[in-house]
Structure formats: structure tokens, C-alpha cells
N, C-alpha and C positions, 0 to 999 in steps of 0.2 A: 187546651191542658198541653202544661209543661214540667222535664219529669230532669232530675237533674241526680248522680249516684251520688250517695254522701261519702258511702266507703265500699271499698266492693268484695274486701278482702276476707283471711279464717279469722277465727277469734283468736292469734295471738296477731293482726294483721303482721303486714310486708313491710320492712324484717319483723320478724322478732327480737326479742329483748337476746345480746348475746350472740344472731347468727352470722357468720361470716362465709354466707351462701355465696358464689358468683351472683347471684339473680339479689341477695341481699344488698350488695355492694355494688350493685348496677346506678347508672347514673341517670339512666332516663325514669322522669316523675311516674309513668306509667307501671313503672313494677315495685310502687310506694302505694300500699293501700291499706286504709282506716276500716277498720270493721264495717261489716254492712249497714247500710241504712240507703231509702232513697224519699227524693223527696219530689212532692206532686203537686202542685197550681194549678188548680180546675175548678170552671163557675165558682170565684172567688173567695175556694176554699183552701189555705195549706193546709197540709197536711203529711207529713212522715209516719213511714213503714221501718218501725225499729227503732231503739236510741240505748244503741252502746256505750260502753267506756270510752268512745269519742264525741259524743256527740255534743256537746259543747262547744270540744272543736271546731266541727265538722258545721255546726250553724254557725259559728263569725267565716270560717275559712269563706263559704257558701254563699254571705251577705244575707242572711234569712231574717230578718227582723219582724217575720207574724209570724206564731203557728196556730192554727184550728185545732188539730186532731191530732192522732199520734195513734196507730193501729199496728197491736204487738202479735207475729207471725211467732212467737214460741218462748218459752222463760226461760232460755240458759244466757247466763250472763251477760256475753257479746251481745247479746241481742235488746237486753234489760238495763244496764249499767247505769245509764244517762237519766235513768226517768228522773229524779231530782234534777235535772238541769229544766227542767218548765219552769223551773218559780219565777227569774225574770216575765214571762210571757204573761204569767198570774197577773205580774204586777204593772208590766207596759200596756195589756192589754183587759186589765181591772177587771178579768172573772179566769172562771174555772179554769181546766186543760180541759179538751174530750179527750178521753182516752177508751180502746176499742183493743176487745181480749176474749179470751175465750175462759171460762171456771175454774179450769186447772190453772192457769196463770195467774189468774186473779187469787187464789190460794196463796200463791207460790210469793204473790207481790205481800200478801198478810207478813208475811216473815221476812223477805225481803228490805223492804220498807214497814218495816211495825208499827212507826214514829206518825208514820200519817193516818193510820186505824186507831191509835190509840185514843180513849175520852178522853185526855187533856189535851186543848190544841193547841202543840209550840207555836209561839209567832216565826210567822216565817215560814212553814212548811208547804210544801205542794198542796195548791189547791187543784183538785182533782174531780171532776163527773165521771168516773167506770162505769160501761156500759158491756154488760156480755154478755156476749155474741154468740150462736152457735153456726150451725152447715148451712146459714141461708144467707143468704142479700139481705144486706143492712143499709139506712143508710145515715152519712155522713152531712148534715147539711141538706144539700140538694142530693149530693151524687149518692148514686146505687155503687156501694162496692160488693162482691161477690167472692165470700173466702172456696178455695180450692183444699180443701185438705188431704196434704201427702204425709209420709213417712221418713220420716228420720231415726232409722232404722226401729226402735219400738216405741219411738214416742211420734204421734202424730202433732204436726205444724199447719200453720194458714199460712196458704199462698193467697194472694188478691188479685180479683181482677176490676179493672177499673175503665171503663167502655174498648179503647181498645189494645189495654197496654195489661199483662198479664206478670205479676212479679210473684217468684215461687224461690225461696232460699231454704235451705242444710232441709235435703230429700235423697234420699236415695230408692224411694217405691212411689208411687202414685198409679192410685186403680185407673180402669180406663173410666167408671164412669165419672170420676173427679177432672181427668186430663182433660175431657167434653169440654168441660168450664172456659177451658184456653182456647177451643179450634176459635180459628178466626179472629183471633188476635193479628192486631200491627203489627206489635213487636213485644216479644215472649219475654221473661230473665229466667235463667237456671242457673242452680248451684252448680262448678263442678271443681271441685276441691283441687284437684292434679290428677297425675298421670296414671298411677299405682291404684291399684284397688284399695276401697275405705270400709270399713264396717259402717256407715253411714250417712255420708255423702256420694253422688253420681262423683264418675271418674268423668274429664272429659271425654272418651266417648263414650259414657252410657250417658252424658247427656247430651248427645250428638243424635241421639238415640231418638234421644225421646222428643228433640224440636222436631227433627223429622219429621215423627207424626204429626205434631201439631201444623207446620210448617207454616210461619208467622212470616210476613216480611222481611223482620229483622229481628235475631235470637244473640241474644246478647247474655255471656258467661259471667258469674260472680261468687262471690264467696271463692275466691283462691289462696291456697298456701301459694310462698318460693316455691314447693314442691313442681306446679308447672311448666318453670322453665319460664324465662324470656315475652316478654310480653309481645314483642316485635315479631320475633322469630317462631313464637305459636302464632298469633295471628297470621303471619306469612303460609300456617301453613292449613290454613283451617277456610272455609267457604264465604263468602263476600257475605252471605246475608247471614251466619255465624261466625261472631268473634269476641274476645276477652272485655269484658265493660271496661274502664278504669274512672279512677278519684274523678269527679267536675265533669264529667261526659252527661253532655244535657243534650234534650231535642223534643219538639213538637210534636205532636198529634192533635187530630182534630177531637173539641168537645166530646163526649157521651150526648147521645141524643136524653 
């Protein structure tokens, strides 16, 4: 199983438009972050979690030429705005894209992407097989995916576990019974927006508390704003088994049973 971070930034990316903060002016490529998305290659399946505004560029940058499924965590545009860019895969692979999402996200797509759902099928629109999921394990081909429901202020959001890999973004509360699903992960990924408190995201300190409970071999933090500080300086102060992720970071894990 190969995991590649396509983007590790918050909703505006880093740097956000017009920002002249020291972090945003940094020459370190690890201080440049596209919107959050991750690519997973496992058991012959090519899977992406979330397709935000940078989706097209992320796929081109990472050289992804095949995609079997997209999993959506929630309906916010920084996680969904790239759905239309699955169209080249419809053509190249001559099949519909498999998309997994909960009923609330599905309803939002009927508004965001109304042209996909109209009776008149305009030539070239995305061809998608939608799979409405609940908080229960489901299969993507031969791959079992376990949703983990977290709270993003008052909005339910899904994280996902595949084998030894757990990915959670946009959260500031995880119930004990949901966090239990992450226990035993080899790699745990969690959002850590910044140093200061935020209404709907974990701070870096709060994320470390959660990560200690999971006690994965390695934890990576994502969905970071420029307010978190310089990548290298922050990482130097973190435990070796807890680090800020960066765009393009890739690693392998054993395939799930």
C-alpha cells in the first residue's frame, strides 16, 4: 500500500492569496501547501480521499494516470470543488468513477453539481456511480474501508481507515468509540490547523494529545495554515513519531489482509 499526500494545507492553501507573512514568503517548498487530499494505491485500486480546488494540478503534479474511486470526508468546497475533474478518467478508462459519500454530502452535490443530476445528459458531464455510505465498513473493490465519524464544530465529518492507515481531517472532537477505530494504526493522520485555538479544528497541541492516545508508529499532521509556523522549525520541536506532513510526502505500508 502506497500513500502520497497530494495536499496538506487548509481551506485557502498556503500561501493564501495576498498574504505576506514570513511563512508565506518562505523559500522552503514544504511551507507551500495545496488543499488537503491523499492518494492511496492498495490491492490494485487507485483511491483518492477528497478532491478540492487543486485536484487537477495535484493529479498532474503526482503523475496519477489512473483513478478507481474518490472518497469524500464532507461537503466543504475545499474538499469537493474538484469533482468535475474526474472526467478525463471517464474517457481514459471508459467507465464511470466510483464515488463514496454520506447522504448529506450527496444532497450538497445535487446543488453544487446540479448538471450531473439533470434528466438531460449534456455531452461530456462527469460519469459517476455514487455510493451512499453510513458509519459502517464498506468495500472499494477488494479493499475494506472503515469510516470514523468526527465532529468539525457541529458538522459530522468522516475520516477513513484502510488497513494500518488512518486519515482524519477537519475535526475538533472525536468520540472515544470512534477514536477506538484508529487504535493499532501504523500511520495516523490528523488535522492540526495552527497553534492558537480554533472553533472547528484541532490546534497542534490538541492534535498531539489525540495522537498520543492512538499511539501509532508514526503520526502526520495535515490541514495546516501558515499560522502554524515554519515547517522545519515546528518539526524540530515535535517528537520524532509526530511530524508535519508536506505535499508530495510518500511512504508504503503492508497491504491490508
